[in-house]
Structures are given as structure tokens and as C-alpha cells.
N, C-alpha and C positions, 0 to 999 in steps of 0.2 A: 479485166485480165482473163485471158484464155486459160483453161485448165492446164494444158501442157506447159504454158509459160510459168505458171505457179509451181508446177512440179520440177521444172528445170532450176528454178531458184532454190527449191528445197534440196535438189540434188547437189548443187554447189555448196550449200551450207553444210549438209550432212557429210559430204566428202572432206571438207575442210576439218570438221570435227573428228572424223574417223582418222584422218592423217595424223593428227596429234596423238591419238591413242596408239596407233600402230608404231609410231616412232618411239614410243615409250617401252616397247618390248625389248628386254635385254636378250642379246643373242645367246647367252648361256642358259636361258630359261625356256627355250623353244619346246623342250620335251616335258615341261612341267604340266601337271594337271591336278585340279583340286580333288578329284575322285576318280577311281578306276573306270567309271562309266562315262566320264567327261572327256571332251576333246582335249588334246594337248593344246598348249598355248599357240603353237605354230599352226595346228589344224584349225583352230577357231579363227585365228587371224587370216589364214588362207581362205577360209570359207567366206569371210567378209569380202575379200577380193572377188570371189566367185559371185557373190550377190551383185556386185557392180557389173559383172559381165552379163548378167541378165538384161541389162539396158540394151546392149548390142543385139542380143538374140531376139528380144521382144520387138524391136523396131526394124530389124533387117530380115527377119524370117517370119513365115506364117505359123510355124510350130516348132516345137522341140520334141524329139522322140528319144527318151532315155531308154536304156536297156541294161541288162545285167553286166555289161562290159564297162560301164561308166566308172572312171577313176577320178576322184576329186583332186583338185590342185593342192599340193603341199609344198610350201616354201622351205628351202633348206637353210636359209639364213634370214636375218632381219633385213639385210640389204636387198636380197632377192625379193622378199615380200614387198618392200617399199617400191622397188622398181616395177613389179607386177601391178601394184596398186596404182602408181602414177600412169602406167600405160593404160590400165582399165579406165581410169578417170578421164584421161585425154580422149580415148576412143569413144567413151560414153558421151562426152561433150560434143564430139564431132557428129555422132549419130543424132543426138538430140537436136542439134542445130538445124537438121534437115527435116524434122518432124513437124507437120502442120496439124491443125485440130482435126481435120477429116481423117488423116492417117492414124492419129492417136485413138480414134474410136473404132477402127477396124478390128474384127475378131481375130483372136490369136488362140492357138491350142497347145495344151501340154498333153503329151502322150507318153505311155510307158509300154514298150514292146508292141507298138502300133495301136494300143487301145487308148482312146481318148479319155483323159481324166477330167478335163474341163475345157471350155471354150469361153473366153471373156474378152471384152475390149482391151486393147493393148495398154491403154492408160491405166486401167485397173490392175492389170498384171504388173506393170512397172511400179505402181504405188505399193502393191503388196510384196512382190518378190524381189524388188530392188530396195526401195526406200525403207519400208517397214521391217523387212527382213534384216537389212543392214543395221538399223537402229536397235532391233532386238538383240542381235549378236554383239553389238558394241556395248550394250548394257552388261551382258555376260562378261565381256572382255574387261570391262571396268572392274568387276569383282576379281578377276584373275590378277589384275595389276595391284589391287588393294592387298590381296592375300600374299603377293610376292613382295610387298613393301616397296612398290614402285609408285611414285607420286601419280595420282590419277588426274588427268587433264579434265577441264570442265567440258560439259556437253551443252547444257542449257542454262547453267548457272554455276556459281562457284562450287568447288569441292573443298574438302578439308585441306587439300594440298595446294590448291591454286585459287587464290582470292583475286577478286577484281580490283 
């Protein structure tokens, strides 16, 4: 199996798992945060949608150049969040369907105000900035759900709330 094919399968699995988590967010808890330095629930969930958008940027552009004007996406409701998530997943799948092994190994750059922070193969950036980043923040989000007394969906095995 090619590396990109394996990562596409992982993308499908992780987005299915993430969908279950995001659907669990009560609309009346969007502004909740476990600590003053933490993201709000809406900001953390919105950031997970942004992680998925890296798929599109990594495989359709040669670089991203952030600057001080960047404003992160912030969903105003759970329904808006889920709509943005579904759109990101669908667009990511569409883009991934057109990626071959050669394209996945091409170099991609991340810049800030024109200064290159790194240059790596697209497949590595996708693995780190989309998949691993999504998984990391979904783990944080699971803790938010637990602290809100919302049943936590399973990720890789049963939770105290969701038995197999």
C-alpha cells in the first residue's frame, strides 16, 4: 500500500471519530472553558475544523504564508460548526482523491510574514498538521466533554460512557 493511501484511510477514520465528538457539544456550552488560559469549547472545536482545512492547503498550494492579520475560524453555533466540519471533510476527500505518491512527496513550505519556518514533503505536513494535530485537539476536547458531564464518545476503544 502506498503511503498516501494509508493516510487517506486514516483521514476517513479520524474524521468519523471527530464527527461523533463534535456532535456531542451542547450549543449552550460554546463559551465554556476549563481554565482562563484555555480555548473556549467553540474555539477548540473550531480549531479542529481548521486542522482539516490544512489538507486542502497542503495539497493545492506550494506554501502558506501567515501574517499578523490571520483570524482563526470561530463557529457561532454547534450547527454552524458541524456544517463547516462536513464541508471541510468533503473538500479534503475531494483533494486527497487527486493526490498521487509523487505529488505527496513534493516539498511544501510554511512561512510567517514571508520568512520560511520550514519546508517538508507534503505527506509529512499532512500527517503532522492535519491528522496528528486533529487527534491531539480531539483528546483535549474529550476532556472538555467529560468536565461538562457530556457522554464522551469512543475514539479507539470504549469510554466510561460508550461501551462496545
